[in-house]
C-alpha atoms as one frame of an Amber mdcrd trajectory, in Angstrom:
protein
  69.909   1.735 -22.055  68.151   4.291 -24.242  65.064   2.117 -24.223  65.208
   1.747 -20.458  65.414   5.525 -19.961  62.570   6.050 -22.453  60.347   3.471
 -20.685  61.076   5.082 -17.285  60.130   8.515 -18.627  56.888   7.152 -20.169
  55.910   5.318 -16.957  56.698   8.410 -14.866  54.557  10.520 -17.172  51.672
   8.077 -16.947  51.920   8.018 -13.168  51.952  11.808 -12.957  48.933  12.088
 -15.248  46.986   9.353 -13.431  47.673  10.940 -10.044  46.424  14.304 -11.136
  44.148  16.072  -8.656  41.580  17.066 -11.231  38.352  15.717  -9.739  35.526
  14.987 -12.149  32.894  17.680 -12.141  30.316  15.839  -9.971  27.004  17.524
  -9.432  24.661  16.415  -6.643  21.326  15.337  -8.186  18.481  17.701  -7.430
  15.252  16.074  -6.248  12.182  18.264  -6.168   8.623  18.002  -4.954   7.651
  17.802  -8.619   9.645  14.565  -8.962   7.889  13.066  -5.942   4.501  14.204
  -7.183   5.147  12.701 -10.608   6.146   9.329  -9.151   3.149   9.268  -6.794
   0.753  10.136  -9.603   2.170   7.358 -11.808   1.935   4.850  -8.980  -1.667
   5.877  -8.198  -2.597   5.488 -11.881  -1.056   2.009 -12.038  -2.782   0.973
  -8.818  -6.118   2.245 -10.145  -5.654   0.139 -13.287  -4.949  -2.953 -11.151
  -8.095  -2.318  -9.086 -10.246  -1.867 -12.203  -8.882  -5.049 -13.762  -9.687
  -6.893 -10.539 -13.229  -5.486 -10.471 -13.746  -6.456 -14.122 -13.350 -10.039
 -12.953 -15.880  -9.468 -10.143 -18.747  -8.002 -12.136 -21.344  -9.311  -9.686
 -19.900  -7.017  -7.007 -21.961  -3.828  -6.874 -19.215  -1.635  -5.432 -19.447
   2.000  -4.499 -16.405   4.264  -4.395 -15.632   6.905  -1.806 -13.542  10.039
  -2.241 -10.472   8.298  -0.821 -10.604   5.494  -3.392 -12.098   2.905  -1.037
 -14.510   0.586  -2.823 -17.097  -1.233  -0.765 -19.889  -3.689  -1.458 -22.363
  -4.659   1.236 -23.456  -8.097   0.077 -25.493  -8.955   3.171 -27.380  -5.905
   4.389 -29.242  -5.674   7.711 -31.364  -2.830   8.995 -30.098  -0.880  11.950
 -27.834   1.861  13.104 -24.497   2.216  11.352 -21.191   2.330  13.170 -20.195
   5.688  14.602 -16.755   7.036  15.492 -15.484   5.670  18.817 -17.893   2.695
  18.800 -16.321  -0.576  19.849 -17.018  -3.287  17.291 -16.560  -7.037  16.977
 -15.760  -8.235  13.470 -14.773 -11.346  11.588 -12.591 -10.749   8.589 -10.452
 -12.166   5.855  -7.751 -10.077   4.201  -6.439 -10.982   0.754  -4.328  -9.353
  -1.934  -5.665  -8.694  -5.438  -3.933 -11.944  -6.418  -6.323 -13.729  -4.022
  -3.480 -14.653  -1.661  -4.839 -15.025   1.872  -2.998 -12.748   4.302  -5.005
 -12.801   7.547  -8.228 -14.433   8.705 -10.129 -14.683  11.966 -11.180 -18.157
  13.002 -14.849 -19.076  12.647 -15.584 -18.757  16.385 -13.234 -15.827  16.908
 -13.894 -12.084  16.654 -11.543  -9.163  16.474 -12.509  -6.193  18.636 -11.409
  -2.622  18.054 -12.475   0.943  18.737 -13.423   2.796  15.564 -11.076   5.683
  14.747  -8.949   4.895  17.811  -6.887   1.833  16.962  -4.120   0.702  14.639
  -6.525  -0.828  12.104  -6.065   0.387   8.513  -7.781   3.709   7.822  -9.566
   2.070   4.872 -11.241  -0.403   7.241 -12.097   2.445   9.614 -13.732   4.313
   6.757 -15.602   1.308   5.402 -16.882   0.002   8.738 -18.925   3.192   9.167
 -21.165   2.117   6.263 -22.149  -1.079   8.072 -24.877  -2.059  10.504 -24.711
  -4.925  12.956 -24.877  -8.213  11.046 -23.774  -6.738   7.701 -21.209  -8.484
   5.542 -19.166  -6.477   3.073 -16.113  -6.466   0.875 -13.698  -3.538   0.921
 -11.075  -2.873  -1.714  -8.509  -0.752   0.057  -5.877   1.120  -1.991  -2.404
   1.091  -0.479  -2.518   4.736   0.624  -5.368   3.927   3.065  -4.075   0.433
   3.778  -0.519  -0.282   4.848   1.136   2.118   2.406   4.821   2.259   1.567
   5.968  -0.196   4.216   3.370  -2.940   4.438   2.880  -4.415   7.897   6.385
  -5.943   8.176   4.805  -9.422   8.362   2.417 -10.628   5.675   1.304  -7.514
   3.808   3.896  -6.333   1.279   4.566  -2.634   0.666   2.268  -0.752  -1.719
  -0.382  -3.481  -1.907  -4.113  -3.164  -2.474  -6.101  -5.158   0.090  -9.398
  -6.977  -0.374 -11.131  -7.285   2.986 -14.176  -9.501   3.493 -15.689  -8.327
   6.764 -18.667  -9.227   8.928 -19.788  -6.750  11.560 -20.781  -9.104  14.370
 -21.606  -6.589  17.112 -21.559  -2.885  17.926 -20.965  -2.295  21.657
């Protein structure tokens, strides 16, 4: 009986201690703009390395770089007026990832038509198309921040991916 009373007292004590209302001292994590800036800078550095490694494999490409990070190479150059904002253009294109995976492509007899600076086409394409004249063919390397960014296109383009666009400017309307 002594043992039974002792065990009951011990179990009661354990239950009282385990049911104590002392909450752990939880502190909400603090996220600052500095944290976001740090992560974005690291991501941009890693993306830049991936682009440079890709270009090291494409040494015949004579690319130029713009202030936004867009690289472009006009490999078939025609004389003429370049595209201006609000021009309507017909293009043929092929979009790939740095891994060379084909994402989108127009058919040989098909063109895609859009209004420059006034459509849902990637801002990197909008920037690059303005370097082209009718008949030009070019390659654009579009960093994710001027491509489809953090979300991708919800279909074929994954989030945070660099795009390689082979584009032919068929007509300026």
